[in-house]
C-alpha positions in Angstrom: 20.8 -36.7 -20.6 17.6 -35.8 -18.9 15.6 -32.9 -21.5 12.5 -31.3 -20.8 9.0 -32.5 -22.9 8.9 -30.4 -25.5 5.6 -28.8 -24.0 6.7 -28.1 -20.5 6.4 -25.4 -18.6 9.8 -24.2 -16.9 10.3 -22.4 -14.0 12.7 -21.0 -12.7 12.9 -20.6 -9.6 16.4 -19.6 -8.6 15.2 -16.3 -7.0 11.7 -17.8 -5.6 10.6 -19.4 -2.5 8.8 -22.4 -2.5 5.3 -21.0 -1.7 5.8 -18.7 -4.9 6.8 -21.8 -6.8 3.2 -23.5 -5.7 1.3 -20.7 -6.6 2.9 -20.4 -10.1 2.6 -23.7 -10.9 -1.1 -23.8 -9.2 -1.7 -20.9 -11.4 -0.5 -22.2 -14.4 -2.9 -25.3 -13.9 -5.5 -23.3 -13.4 -5.2 -21.6 -16.8 -4.7 -24.3 -18.8 -7.7 -26.2 -17.1 -11.2 -26.0 -18.8 -14.0 -24.7 -16.8 -18.0 -26.7 -16.6 
């Protein structure tokens, strides 16, 4: 069976639009990126 990675960021998109999910993903990546 498929299992998420131990450090996976899980997004429950059941009640979200595609745009909302995309924004959540972008915000998460930006929060994890080191700015120079």
